[in-house]
N, C-alpha and C positions, 0 to 999 in steps of 0.2 A: 375714401372721399366716394358717396356714393353720385350715381348720375343727377340726382335732383341738384342735391348740392352744388355739383360743379358746372351745371347750366346757370346756375343763381351765380356764382362766382364769376361767370363768364359775362354774363349781362351786367353784373355791377361793374367790372373792370370796362366795358364798352361803352359804360353810361357815363364814367369819370372821364374817358379818355375825351368822348366826344365833347363835354362840357369845358375841357381844355381847351380843344379846338376851335368851340363857339368864341370862346372869349379871347382866343388869338386872333381869330378874324372880326372880331370886336373893337379890338386895336385901331383897326381902319375904318369900320363900317359903325357909323352911329346909327343906334334905333333900328328899325327894319326888324325887330327881334323875331316877329312871326314870320318873316320870307327866310330869315335864315334860318330858321327852325324846320321848315318846310323843305328847304334845300337838301339838309341833312337827311330828311326822311327819304327823300327822292333817291338820293342818294344811295344809300342802305336798302332800299326797295327795289333797286334795279331799274329806278324809271326815268324817262326822261323830262325836264322843266320847260315850260316856256313862260318866260316874266312879259309883263304888258305894263306899260307905263309911262309917263312923259318922257321929253329928254331931261337929263341932269340928276333923277334919282339914284345914280350910282350901281345900275344893275349890271352894266359891263363890268365895273370895279369890285362890285361884290362876286361876280362869278369868276374874275380871274384872282384874288383872292383867295376865294374859296381854294382853287387849284393850288395853288401855292403851300396852303398850311397842309393838305391833304397829300402832297407828294404826285408823283404820276407825273405821265408826259402832259402838255397842254396847247391846244392849236385855236387861233381866232381866225374865223373868215366874215368878215365886211359883207354881205349882203349886196349887190347892186344890179341894177337892172341888166347890165351887158355881162354879168355872169353865166358860165356853160358848165353842163354836169361833171364834166372832167376837170375843172377846176376845184372841184371836191372830193371826187373820190381817186382821180389820177386819171392818166393814160398811156396808150403805148407810142412810143417815139422810136422813130427811124435812126439807126446809126449806120452811117455810111460807110463808117471804118471796118464793119463786120458784116455791112448787108443785112442786117437781121432788126430785128426790135427788141427793145428793152420795156418794161414796164415801171412807168415812174408813179410812183403812190401818191395821192393828194392828200392835203391837211387832216382829214377825219381820221387817221390812222394815229390815233393818240387817246389817252385817256379819258380827258377831258376836254369835250369840243365846245367853244361858244360861237354860236350863230348869231352873230350881232344884226339887229336888224333884219330878220328874216322874211317880212313880207315885202322887203323892196327887189327879190330876185321871182323872175316870174315862174310859172309853175313846173316847168320842165327841170328846173334845177333844184325846186323845194321838194320834188317828186325823187330827184335822187338820193334825197336822205330817207325815202322809205326803206329801203331793204337795210342800210345799215343800220336805222332804228330800231327795227323790228328783230332782224336775222342776224345782226353784228357780222354784218360781212359785206362785200362788193364785189362784183361781177365786171372784171374787164379783159375786153378780149378774148371771152369764152372761158378765162381762169378766174376763181374765186379766190378771195384774200380773206381773212380774218382779221379784224379790228382788235388792238390787245385790251385786254380785260382788266376790272373794269371799264364799262365804256356809256358814258354819258352826256347825251345831246343838253344843251341848257342853252335857250333861244330866247332873245328878247325881241320884241316889237314898239313898235309906237303906234298908239290908237288914234290920234289927233290929225293925221293926214292921210292924204287920201289920192295925191297926185305923185305918181310914180309908185307906187305900191300895189300889191297883187294879194287878195285875200288868199290865208293858207285852205290849201283842200281839206272838207272834214274827212279824207282816209287820214292825213297826216296828222291832225289836230288831235285825232284819237288816239294816234302812238304816245301823243306826250301824257304822262302818268297826271302831272296836274298844270294846271294854267294858274300861276300867282297873279293876282293886281299887284302895282306895287303904290302904293298912296306916297302924297306930300309927307313931310316930314312934320312934329310938332314945333311949335315956336323953340321949344329948349333945343330939342334936339337940333332943329335947324342952326341955332344959335353956338350949340357944339360945332358942329361942319364949319362954320365960316372961322370960327376961332381956331380949328386945327389947320384950316388952308393958309393961315400965317406963317405955320411953321415946316419944318422938312415932314415929308411923308412917313408913317411909322412903317418900318421894315419887319415884315412879317416872316416869321419863323415855320419850318416845316416840324408838326406836330404827330401827323399819321403816316405811317406808310400803305404802300397797296396791299403789304401781307396783313396790316391791321385791318384796315376796311374789309379785306374778306373773313379775317377772324370774326368782325363785331358783327359782318350781316350774317355769319353763321350762327352769332349770340340773338339776334334779332329772331331766328327761323325757331329757336327754341321757346320763345312767348306762344302761350296758350290762346287759341280762337275757340270758343266753344261755338256751337250749334245756333244759339240765338244772336252773338254778336253777327255770322255770319249771314241770318236770316235777314239783322236789321238793315243791313249795307245791300242785300239783293231786294228789300221793300222799297227802299230810297230810289233804287234805279229803276225798279217797275213802276214806284206812282210818276216817274217823268215822262215813262212811255204811256201808262196808261192812270191818268188824273184822277180819272170819275171813279173809279173802282176802290181809291183810298178817300173818297168824299172832296174831291177838289173838281165837280165838273167845270166849275167858273173858269178854270185856264187850260181846258182840253184845247180849247181851240187855239191857244196860242203856242202850243209847242207842234210842230212839224213832225221833228223825230226825237226819242229819247234818247237815253245813256245805250251805249251796248256793252256786252258782258264785259268788257275791260272795264268799264266802271266800278262795279263792286270788288272785283277782282282787285284792282287796284286801293280801291279803300281798306278792304282786309290787309292787304300787304302793308300799306302805309301806317296803318293803324298799328299793327305789332311794333312798328319801328319807333313810333311815337309813344306806345306805352312804355319799352325799354327807354327811352329818354326821359320818362315820369318817375322810373323806378319800379315798374310793377311788372309782374310775369305773366300777365293774362291783357288780354285787350276786355276792354268797358265800351260801353256805348257811346259814350263820353269822346272817347278817341276817334270814332267813326264819325260821329256830331261834327265834330271839332274839322276834321277834314274834308268832310261830304261837300261843301263849297266848292273848294280849290280842286279836287278831283271830277266833279260832274257839272261845272258850269261851262266848259267847251265843249262836252257831251249832247248838250242840248241844242238843236236846231230849232230857232223861234221861227214862227210862222211870220205872215204878212201882218196877220191883227197885230201880232205883239208888237212886230216892228213902226205900224202906223204909231200903234199908241205911246211908242216909248218904253215898252217893258223890258225889262232885262232879264236874263237868266238867274240872275242871283236873285231879285226879287223873286222868281218863281221859287227859287228853293228855299228860300225863307218860309214861302206858304208849307212846300212839299214837308220840309222839316219842322213844322211846326203842326203838320196833321198825321204823319208817320210816327206813333207811340215808339219809344223807345225798349228794349226789353225790361219786362219785370215792372214796367209804370202804364200797360193799358187801359188802366183806368184813368190818365193822365191824361188828357189831350190839352198840347197848349191852343192858348187861341192863336189863329191864325190871322198876321199882318195884313194889314190892306194895302193893296199894290196902287200907289200913286201914279196915273196915265197923265202924259204928257197931253197939254192942252185939252 
């Protein structure tokens, strides 16, 4: 078997196994198909995820179920205003019997870390996650400790409360591969949720091991990405920084800062995994387009003009996606939607 056929077989095996894992998760989670797909994409792309939604939408249950199905170690941290950095990464403890110090490692030493209601902790605690999210290690008392791999932070936050919450620093938000907005279920899905609540909760089974995840990540890395796809991702990110260059002068005053280079990098890496899940050996422009909002929305810093007029990052991205042509369709410019402003 040549290398090309071997890569194709690896991708087919990965796709089938991941679909089976997805079905197992759906035994507990009703609906939210897009969110579940993007969680798997982030997992294989090695990126962290920020889930934002009102209470009661099963954000915590989804992450817990995902960890149970995929194997590996799992920790949950409930963020509160009185949390300190040592509660996350660990600390040095004095032992009177030996007269020395021992290092007690914190709950971040796991494969899947659920940071529940991350915006309830102050900035010094949030920043304690920076090193471990980016470098996959922590420093305690001058010594460095690596976390087990793979390591993924899946954080949740509640957007409707302001009392007792602290906005995430831009530097930390940029370290999340995706920010996924979790919406209310449809009437049919909500009826199914209520129906399931009347019986015993389904027991999920582990479907994948950590070794499987490593192999499937390697399979995703065999998905081809051509220059046009990379160029499309870069053009989208550049349009968030210099809208006027892309015929979007009307929204230039609404963006204070655009996406960092992590935006197009994350777009291409995520598109590779999405192409794998869709049964293709190459990245198509639709893969990048489908992930663009989730990868870029938290990397746009809105100006005062946008905030005062009630314009959201998603509305700006709609206009950007309409204005930036997809590869091979430069002659087709989608009609830009009109932004609805408050008041």
